All heavy atoms as TSV, in Angstrom:
chain	resi	resn	atom	element	x	y	z
A	1	MET	N	N	15.544	7.533	-7.421
A	1	MET	CA	C	14.196	8.058	-7.475
A	1	MET	C	C	13.144	6.943	-7.474
A	1	MET	O	O	12.157	7.078	-6.763
A	1	MET	CB	C	14.066	8.964	-8.695
A	1	MET	CG	C	12.740	9.661	-8.753
A	1	MET	SD	S	12.497	10.845	-7.432
A	1	MET	CE	C	12.545	12.330	-8.339
A	2	PRO	N	N	13.341	5.865	-8.242
A	2	PRO	CA	C	12.320	4.801	-8.211
A	2	PRO	C	C	12.122	4.210	-6.812
A	2	PRO	O	O	11.007	3.848	-6.451
A	2	PRO	CB	C	12.864	3.749	-9.170
A	2	PRO	CG	C	13.769	4.491	-10.088
A	2	PRO	CD	C	14.371	5.587	-9.240
A	3	GLU	N	N	13.202	4.144	-6.033
A	3	GLU	CA	C	13.078	3.623	-4.667
A	3	GLU	C	C	12.181	4.523	-3.827
A	3	GLU	O	O	11.339	4.042	-3.066
A	3	GLU	CB	C	14.458	3.498	-4.024
A	3	GLU	CG	C	14.392	2.925	-2.625
A	3	GLU	CD	C	15.760	2.813	-1.997
A	3	GLU	OE1	O	16.744	2.573	-2.708
A	3	GLU	OE2	O	15.825	2.989	-0.767
A	4	LEU	N	N	12.345	5.821	-3.963
A	4	LEU	CA	C	11.518	6.771	-3.222
A	4	LEU	C	C	10.051	6.638	-3.624
A	4	LEU	O	O	9.161	6.620	-2.759
A	4	LEU	CB	C	11.987	8.202	-3.464
A	4	LEU	CG	C	11.153	9.303	-2.813
A	4	LEU	CD1	C	11.117	9.143	-1.296
A	4	LEU	CD2	C	11.695	10.666	-3.202
A	5	VAL	N	N	9.786	6.512	-4.905
A	5	VAL	CA	C	8.414	6.346	-5.392
A	5	VAL	C	C	7.804	5.080	-4.800
A	5	VAL	O	O	6.659	5.089	-4.337
A	5	VAL	CB	C	8.371	6.323	-6.935
A	5	VAL	CG1	C	6.993	5.937	-7.430
A	5	VAL	CG2	C	8.780	7.668	-7.500
A	6	GLY	N	N	8.556	4.000	-4.789
A	6	GLY	CA	C	8.066	2.751	-4.211
A	6	GLY	C	C	7.748	2.881	-2.736
A	6	GLY	O	O	6.723	2.384	-2.262
A	7	ARG	N	N	8.621	3.569	-2.011
A	7	ARG	CA	C	8.381	3.762	-0.578
A	7	ARG	C	C	7.131	4.601	-0.348
A	7	ARG	O	O	6.333	4.316	0.551
A	7	ARG	CB	C	9.587	4.418	0.067
A	7	ARG	CG	C	10.767	3.461	0.194
A	7	ARG	CD	C	12.027	4.113	0.675
A	7	ARG	NE	N	11.816	4.901	1.875
A	7	ARG	CZ	C	12.679	5.795	2.323
A	7	ARG	NH1	N	13.795	6.023	1.676
A	7	ARG	NH2	N	12.428	6.468	3.421
A	8	LEU	N	N	6.952	5.644	-1.158
A	8	LEU	CA	C	5.768	6.487	-1.007
A	8	LEU	C	C	4.493	5.720	-1.348
A	8	LEU	O	O	3.470	5.881	-0.672
A	8	LEU	CB	C	5.893	7.729	-1.887
A	8	LEU	CG	C	6.939	8.742	-1.433
A	8	LEU	CD1	C	7.113	9.834	-2.483
A	8	LEU	CD2	C	6.579	9.333	-0.089
A	9	MET	N	N	4.551	4.872	-2.366
A	9	MET	CA	C	3.375	4.061	-2.718
A	9	MET	C	C	3.027	3.091	-1.589
A	9	MET	O	O	1.864	2.954	-1.227
A	9	MET	CB	C	3.619	3.285	-4.014
A	9	MET	CG	C	3.486	4.147	-5.254
A	9	MET	SD	S	3.648	3.201	-6.771
A	9	MET	CE	C	2.235	2.129	-6.660
A	10	ARG	N	N	4.034	2.437	-1.028
A	10	ARG	CA	C	3.773	1.511	0.082
A	10	ARG	C	C	3.181	2.251	1.275
A	10	ARG	O	O	2.266	1.772	1.932
A	10	ARG	CB	C	5.055	0.769	0.470
A	10	ARG	CG	C	5.466	-0.271	-0.561
A	10	ARG	CD	C	6.609	-1.141	-0.075
A	10	ARG	NE	N	7.826	-0.394	0.183
A	10	ARG	CZ	C	8.751	-0.092	-0.721
A	10	ARG	NH1	N	8.604	-0.469	-1.966
A	10	ARG	NH2	N	9.830	0.591	-0.372
A	11	ARG	N	N	3.686	3.442	1.547
A	11	ARG	CA	C	3.164	4.240	2.658
A	11	ARG	C	C	1.711	4.623	2.402
A	11	ARG	O	O	0.863	4.537	3.280
A	11	ARG	CB	C	4.035	5.489	2.834
A	11	ARG	CG	C	3.591	6.474	3.884
A	11	ARG	CD	C	3.868	6.034	5.310
A	11	ARG	NE	N	5.226	5.615	5.525
A	11	ARG	CZ	C	6.128	6.248	6.245
A	11	ARG	NH1	N	5.819	7.374	6.820
A	11	ARG	NH2	N	7.328	5.750	6.418
A	12	ALA	N	N	1.418	5.045	1.164
A	12	ALA	CA	C	0.048	5.442	0.820
A	12	ALA	C	C	-0.904	4.259	0.939
A	12	ALA	O	O	-2.024	4.395	1.456
A	12	ALA	CB	C	0.000	6.018	-0.594
A	13	VAL	N	N	-0.476	3.089	0.493
A	13	VAL	CA	C	-1.319	1.895	0.607
A	13	VAL	C	C	-1.543	1.553	2.071
A	13	VAL	O	O	-2.662	1.221	2.475
A	13	VAL	CB	C	-0.709	0.711	-0.168
A	13	VAL	CG1	C	-1.432	-0.589	0.153
A	13	VAL	CG2	C	-0.751	0.975	-1.676
A	14	ALA	N	N	-0.511	1.646	2.890
A	14	ALA	CA	C	-0.659	1.352	4.318
A	14	ALA	C	C	-1.683	2.284	4.964
A	14	ALA	O	O	-2.527	1.840	5.746
A	14	ALA	CB	C	0.696	1.476	5.021
A	15	VAL	N	N	-1.613	3.561	4.632
A	15	VAL	CA	C	-2.559	4.535	5.184
A	15	VAL	C	C	-3.975	4.216	4.699
A	15	VAL	O	O	-4.928	4.229	5.487
A	15	VAL	CB	C	-2.148	5.979	4.801
A	15	VAL	CG1	C	-3.244	6.967	5.137
A	15	VAL	CG2	C	-0.852	6.352	5.498
A	16	ASP	N	N	-4.108	3.933	3.416
A	16	ASP	CA	C	-5.427	3.598	2.877
A	16	ASP	C	C	-6.002	2.346	3.524
A	16	ASP	O	O	-7.180	2.301	3.873
A	16	ASP	CB	C	-5.362	3.405	1.357
A	16	ASP	CG	C	-5.274	4.711	0.607
A	16	ASP	OD1	O	-5.511	5.777	1.226
A	16	ASP	OD2	O	-4.976	4.681	-0.601
A	17	ARG	N	N	-5.181	1.324	3.695
A	17	ARG	CA	C	-5.667	0.088	4.312
A	17	ARG	C	C	-6.087	0.344	5.757
A	17	ARG	O	O	-7.108	-0.156	6.203
A	17	ARG	CB	C	-4.589	-1.001	4.254
A	17	ARG	CG	C	-4.381	-1.560	2.867
A	17	ARG	CD	C	-5.576	-2.348	2.356
A	17	ARG	NE	N	-5.745	-3.512	3.201
A	17	ARG	CZ	C	-6.896	-4.147	3.395
A	17	ARG	NH1	N	-7.990	-3.736	2.804
A	17	ARG	NH2	N	-6.965	-5.187	4.174
A	18	GLN	N	N	-5.313	1.132	6.469
A	18	GLN	CA	C	-5.655	1.438	7.856
A	18	GLN	C	C	-6.971	2.199	7.927
A	18	GLN	O	O	-7.732	2.058	8.882
A	18	GLN	CB	C	-4.540	2.238	8.516
A	18	GLN	CG	C	-4.727	2.397	10.005
A	18	GLN	CD	C	-3.528	3.039	10.666
A	18	GLN	OE1	O	-2.793	3.803	10.044
A	18	GLN	NE2	N	-3.323	2.733	11.928
A	19	ALA	N	N	-7.257	2.990	6.909
A	19	ALA	CA	C	-8.498	3.757	6.851
A	19	ALA	C	C	-9.678	2.907	6.379
A	19	ALA	O	O	-10.802	3.393	6.324
A	19	ALA	CB	C	-8.327	4.960	5.930
A	20	GLY	N	N	-9.409	1.653	6.023
A	20	GLY	CA	C	-10.494	0.758	5.629
A	20	GLY	C	C	-10.695	0.608	4.137
A	20	GLY	O	O	-11.673	-0.005	3.701
A	21	THR	N	N	-9.788	1.138	3.344
A	21	THR	CA	C	-9.890	0.999	1.888
A	21	THR	C	C	-9.676	-0.459	1.510
A	21	THR	O	O	-8.757	-1.106	2.005
A	21	THR	CB	C	-8.841	1.888	1.192
A	21	THR	OG1	O	-9.000	3.228	1.646
A	21	THR	CG2	C	-8.986	1.841	-0.314
A	22	SER	N	N	-10.523	-0.967	0.637
A	22	SER	CA	C	-10.421	-2.370	0.236
A	22	SER	C	C	-9.305	-2.566	-0.789
A	22	SER	O	O	-8.878	-1.629	-1.468
A	22	SER	CB	C	-11.745	-2.840	-0.379
A	22	SER	OG	O	-11.932	-2.250	-1.654
A	23	TRP	N	N	-8.862	-3.819	-0.909
A	23	TRP	CA	C	-7.866	-4.138	-1.936
A	23	TRP	C	C	-8.437	-3.888	-3.328
A	23	TRP	O	O	-7.706	-3.477	-4.235
A	23	TRP	CB	C	-7.391	-5.576	-1.800
A	23	TRP	CG	C	-6.499	-5.784	-0.613
A	23	TRP	CD1	C	-6.733	-6.566	0.471
A	23	TRP	CD2	C	-5.223	-5.169	-0.387
A	23	TRP	NE1	N	-5.692	-6.478	1.350
A	23	TRP	CE2	C	-4.744	-5.636	0.844
A	23	TRP	CE3	C	-4.439	-4.274	-1.113
A	23	TRP	CZ2	C	-3.523	-5.229	1.367
A	23	TRP	CZ3	C	-3.218	-3.878	-0.600
A	23	TRP	CH2	C	-2.768	-4.353	0.628
A	24	ALA	N	N	-9.733	-4.085	-3.494
A	24	ALA	CA	C	-10.360	-3.822	-4.794
A	24	ALA	C	C	-10.271	-2.340	-5.150
A	24	ALA	O	O	-9.986	-1.975	-6.297
A	24	ALA	CB	C	-11.810	-4.281	-4.780
A	25	GLN	N	N	-10.493	-1.469	-4.169
A	25	GLN	CA	C	-10.406	-0.025	-4.423
A	25	GLN	C	C	-8.972	0.394	-4.729
A	25	GLN	O	O	-8.730	1.189	-5.634
A	25	GLN	CB	C	-10.939	0.751	-3.217
A	25	GLN	CG	C	-12.428	0.605	-3.019
A	25	GLN	CD	C	-12.874	1.165	-1.681
A	25	GLN	OE1	O	-12.322	0.835	-0.629
A	25	GLN	NE2	N	-13.877	2.028	-1.722
A	26	ILE	N	N	-8.030	-0.138	-3.977
A	26	ILE	CA	C	-6.621	0.174	-4.222
A	26	ILE	C	C	-6.206	-0.328	-5.599
A	26	ILE	O	O	-5.559	0.385	-6.368
A	26	ILE	CB	C	-5.726	-0.416	-3.113
A	26	ILE	CG1	C	-5.998	0.310	-1.793
A	26	ILE	CG2	C	-4.248	-0.349	-3.494
A	26	ILE	CD1	C	-5.399	-0.348	-0.576
A	27	GLY	N	N	-6.599	-1.539	-5.916
A	27	GLY	CA	C	-6.282	-2.098	-7.228
A	27	GLY	C	C	-6.875	-1.286	-8.362
A	27	GLY	O	O	-6.224	-1.065	-9.383
A	28	ALA	N	N	-8.090	-0.800	-8.173
A	28	ALA	CA	C	-8.741	-0.007	-9.217
A	28	ALA	C	C	-7.956	1.269	-9.504
A	28	ALA	O	O	-7.769	1.651	-10.661
A	28	ALA	CB	C	-10.176	0.324	-8.812
A	29	VAL	N	N	-7.474	1.923	-8.458
A	29	VAL	CA	C	-6.692	3.149	-8.633
A	29	VAL	C	C	-5.379	2.847	-9.360
A	29	VAL	O	O	-4.923	3.621	-10.197
A	29	VAL	CB	C	-6.420	3.821	-7.268
A	29	VAL	CG1	C	-5.397	4.932	-7.390
A	29	VAL	CG2	C	-7.716	4.350	-6.685
A	30	LEU	N	N	-4.773	1.710	-9.049
A	30	LEU	CA	C	-3.496	1.341	-9.655
A	30	LEU	C	C	-3.663	0.601	-10.985
A	30	LEU	O	O	-2.670	0.229	-11.605
A	30	LEU	CB	C	-2.693	0.470	-8.680
A	30	LEU	CG	C	-2.321	1.137	-7.360
A	30	LEU	CD1	C	-1.666	0.141	-6.428
A	30	LEU	CD2	C	-1.424	2.336	-7.609
A	31	ASP	N	N	-4.917	0.362	-11.379
A	31	ASP	CA	C	-5.236	-0.350	-12.614
A	31	ASP	C	C	-4.687	-1.777	-12.609
A	31	ASP	O	O	-4.125	-2.255	-13.592
A	31	ASP	CB	C	-4.732	0.421	-13.842
A	31	ASP	CG	C	-5.420	-0.026	-15.126
A	31	ASP	OD1	O	-6.583	-0.476	-15.046
A	31	ASP	OD2	O	-4.790	0.065	-16.204
A	32	ILE	N	N	-4.825	-2.431	-11.443
A	32	ILE	CA	C	-4.458	-3.831	-11.299
A	32	ILE	C	C	-5.570	-4.532	-10.524
A	32	ILE	O	O	-6.416	-3.887	-9.905
A	32	ILE	CB	C	-3.100	-4.022	-10.573
A	32	ILE	CG1	C	-3.127	-3.408	-9.162
A	32	ILE	CG2	C	-1.962	-3.415	-11.390
A	32	ILE	CD1	C	-1.849	-3.645	-8.361
A	33	ALA	N	N	-5.572	-5.849	-10.549
A	33	ALA	CA	C	-6.585	-6.622	-9.838
A	33	ALA	C	C	-6.390	-6.489	-8.324
A	33	ALA	O	O	-5.282	-6.228	-7.846
A	33	ALA	CB	C	-6.495	-8.093	-10.232
A	34	ALA	N	N	-7.471	-6.672	-7.589
A	34	ALA	CA	C	-7.403	-6.607	-6.131
A	34	ALA	C	C	-6.381	-7.598	-5.588
A	34	ALA	O	O	-5.597	-7.269	-4.689
A	34	ALA	CB	C	-8.785	-6.880	-5.529
A	35	GLU	N	N	-6.377	-8.809	-6.130
A	35	GLU	CA	C	-5.435	-9.835	-5.678
A	35	GLU	C	C	-3.989	-9.413	-5.956
A	35	GLU	O	O	-3.098	-9.637	-5.137
A	35	GLU	CB	C	-5.737	-11.171	-6.350
A	35	GLU	CG	C	-4.842	-12.307	-5.922
A	35	GLU	CD	C	-4.991	-12.712	-4.462
A	35	GLU	OE1	O	-5.952	-12.299	-3.810
A	35	GLU	OE2	O	-4.115	-13.462	-3.978
A	36	ALA	N	N	-3.763	-8.784	-7.090
A	36	ALA	CA	C	-2.417	-8.307	-7.417
A	36	ALA	C	C	-1.986	-7.211	-6.444
A	36	ALA	O	O	-0.833	-7.181	-6.004
A	36	ALA	CB	C	-2.375	-7.799	-8.852
A	37	ALA	N	N	-2.904	-6.325	-6.095
A	37	ALA	CA	C	-2.590	-5.271	-5.129
A	37	ALA	C	C	-2.270	-5.876	-3.771
A	37	ALA	O	O	-1.304	-5.471	-3.110
A	37	ALA	CB	C	-3.766	-4.297	-5.016
A	38	ARG	N	N	-3.061	-6.850	-3.355
A	38	ARG	CA	C	-2.823	-7.501	-2.062
A	38	ARG	C	C	-1.476	-8.212	-2.056
A	38	ARG	O	O	-0.710	-8.114	-1.097
A	38	ARG	CB	C	-3.933	-8.490	-1.724
A	38	ARG	CG	C	-3.802	-9.047	-0.305
A	38	ARG	CD	C	-4.750	-10.200	-0.052
A	38	ARG	NE	N	-4.476	-11.341	-0.895
A	38	ARG	CZ	C	-3.459	-12.198	-0.710
A	38	ARG	NH1	N	-2.615	-12.031	0.284
A	38	ARG	NH2	N	-3.287	-13.221	-1.516
A	39	CYS	N	N	-1.159	-8.914	-3.147
A	39	CYS	CA	C	0.125	-9.617	-3.226
A	39	CYS	C	C	1.297	-8.641	-3.227
A	39	CYS	O	O	2.318	-8.890	-2.597
A	39	CYS	CB	C	0.174	-10.481	-4.479
A	39	CYS	SG	S	-0.863	-11.936	-4.383
A	40	ARG	N	N	1.131	-7.537	-3.917
A	40	ARG	CA	C	2.225	-6.566	-4.030
A	40	ARG	C	C	2.425	-5.762	-2.759
A	40	ARG	O	O	3.559	-5.475	-2.356
A	40	ARG	CB	C	1.945	-5.628	-5.196
A	40	ARG	CG	C	3.045	-4.638	-5.441
A	40	ARG	CD	C	2.796	-3.879	-6.713
A	40	ARG	NE	N	3.811	-2.867	-6.886
A	40	ARG	CZ	C	3.820	-1.990	-7.879
A	40	ARG	NH1	N	2.879	-2.024	-8.793
A	40	ARG	NH2	N	4.763	-1.097	-7.962
A	41	PHE	N	N	1.341	-5.374	-2.116
A	41	PHE	CA	C	1.432	-4.463	-0.973
A	41	PHE	C	C	0.942	-5.070	0.331
A	41	PHE	O	O	0.908	-4.384	1.347
A	41	PHE	CB	C	0.612	-3.193	-1.250
A	41	PHE	CG	C	1.105	-2.412	-2.426
A	41	PHE	CD1	C	0.414	-2.443	-3.632
A	41	PHE	CD2	C	2.251	-1.644	-2.345
A	41	PHE	CE1	C	0.852	-1.717	-4.722
A	41	PHE	CE2	C	2.701	-0.910	-3.423
A	41	PHE	CZ	C	2.002	-0.953	-4.624
A	42	GLY	N	N	0.565	-6.320	0.335
A	42	GLY	CA	C	-0.054	-6.942	1.501
A	42	GLY	C	C	0.827	-7.032	2.722
A	42	GLY	O	O	0.343	-7.198	3.823
A	43	ARG	N	N	2.112	-6.894	2.549
A	43	ARG	CA	C	3.017	-7.012	3.680
A	43	ARG	C	C	3.564	-5.666	4.132
A	43	ARG	O	O	4.591	-5.609	4.781
A	43	ARG	CB	C	4.178	-7.917	3.320
A	43	ARG	CG	C	3.762	-9.346	3.110
A	43	ARG	CD	C	4.947	-10.217	3.211
A	43	ARG	NE	N	5.247	-10.798	1.908
A	43	ARG	CZ	C	5.884	-11.931	1.750
A	43	ARG	NH1	N	6.308	-12.586	2.787
A	43	ARG	NH2	N	6.122	-12.398	0.548
A	44	VAL	N	N	2.882	-4.576	3.808
A	44	VAL	CA	C	3.414	-3.261	4.171
A	44	VAL	C	C	3.567	-3.088	5.673
A	44	VAL	O	O	4.530	-2.502	6.117
A	44	VAL	CB	C	2.584	-2.093	3.575
A	44	VAL	CG1	C	2.792	-2.005	2.093
A	44	VAL	CG2	C	1.132	-2.203	3.919
A	45	ARG	N	N	2.677	-3.632	6.462
A	45	ARG	CA	C	2.824	-3.528	7.923
A	45	ARG	C	C	4.018	-4.330	8.389
A	45	ARG	O	O	4.783	-3.890	9.223
A	45	ARG	CB	C	1.574	-4.024	8.632
A	45	ARG	CG	C	0.453	-3.038	8.588
A	45	ARG	CD	C	-0.648	-3.474	9.482
A	45	ARG	NE	N	-1.849	-2.760	9.112
A	45	ARG	CZ	C	-2.960	-2.822	9.780
A	45	ARG	NH1	N	-3.049	-3.567	10.840
A	45	ARG	NH2	N	-4.001	-2.140	9.380
A	46	ALA	N	N	4.180	-5.551	7.846
A	46	ALA	CA	C	5.299	-6.393	8.232
A	46	ALA	C	C	6.633	-5.761	7.858
A	46	ALA	O	O	7.647	-6.009	8.484
A	46	ALA	CB	C	5.166	-7.766	7.573
A	47	ALA	N	N	6.625	-4.911	6.832
A	47	ALA	CA	C	7.853	-4.257	6.383
A	47	ALA	C	C	8.210	-3.060	7.258
A	47	ALA	O	O	9.236	-2.436	7.062
A	47	ALA	CB	C	7.707	-3.818	4.933
A	48	GLY	N	N	7.356	-2.715	8.201
A	48	GLY	CA	C	7.667	-1.647	9.134
A	48	GLY	C	C	7.162	-0.283	8.725
A	48	GLY	O	O	7.632	0.724	9.204
A	49	PHE	N	N	6.186	-0.222	7.861
A	49	PHE	CA	C	5.624	1.058	7.461
A	49	PHE	C	C	4.379	1.319	8.291
A	49	PHE	O	O	3.485	0.488	8.344
A	49	PHE	CB	C	5.267	1.059	5.968
A	49	PHE	CG	C	6.488	0.970	5.102
A	49	PHE	CD1	C	6.917	-0.239	4.606
A	49	PHE	CD2	C	7.226	2.099	4.809
A	49	PHE	CE1	C	8.033	-0.320	3.819
A	49	PHE	CE2	C	8.348	2.035	4.023
A	49	PHE	CZ	C	8.761	0.813	3.521
A	50	HIS	N	N	4.344	2.459	8.937
A	50	HIS	CA	C	3.235	2.801	9.812
A	50	HIS	C	C	2.605	4.104	9.351
A	50	HIS	O	O	3.315	5.042	8.994
A	50	HIS	CB	C	3.700	2.929	11.257
A	50	HIS	CG	C	4.380	1.691	11.756
A	50	HIS	ND1	N	3.689	0.567	12.110
A	50	HIS	CD2	C	5.686	1.394	11.917
A	50	HIS	CE1	C	4.549	-0.367	12.492
A	50	HIS	NE2	N	5.767	0.117	12.378
A	51	ALA	N	N	1.304	4.161	9.394
A	51	ALA	CA	C	0.590	5.351	8.943
A	51	ALA	C	C	0.917	6.577	9.788
A	51	ALA	O	O	0.796	7.700	9.334
A	51	ALA	CB	C	-0.915	5.099	8.959
A	52	ASP	N	N	1.380	6.367	11.017
A	52	ASP	CA	C	1.657	7.508	11.890
A	52	ASP	C	C	3.029	8.138	11.610
A	52	ASP	O	O	3.436	9.062	12.295
A	52	ASP	CB	C	1.567	7.101	13.362
A	52	ASP	CG	C	2.593	6.057	13.753
A	52	ASP	OD1	O	3.422	5.667	12.906
A	52	ASP	OD2	O	2.564	5.616	14.913
A	53	GLY	N	N	3.711	7.631	10.589
A	53	GLY	CA	C	5.001	8.193	10.214
A	53	GLY	C	C	6.182	7.455	10.811
A	53	GLY	O	O	7.313	7.658	10.418
A	54	GLY	N	N	5.916	6.549	11.741
A	54	GLY	CA	C	7.000	5.777	12.321
A	54	GLY	C	C	7.410	4.632	11.421
A	54	GLY	O	O	6.744	4.283	10.479
A	55	GLY	N	N	8.570	4.026	11.717
A	55	GLY	CA	C	8.990	2.844	11.001
A	55	GLY	C	C	9.728	3.163	9.831
A	55	GLY	O	O	9.952	2.915	8.806
């Protein structure tokens, strides 16, 4: 179950970033700093997660 939650979070961040959401906004929702959000999720595209459902 934790793996599924992680995958869903990465997908949600990828969609938000594609929509123009800033790292500061994402971090605020997750209650972490913008830099921490970027470090944690900054490679979602490189990991093969696409907002269109592919990958």
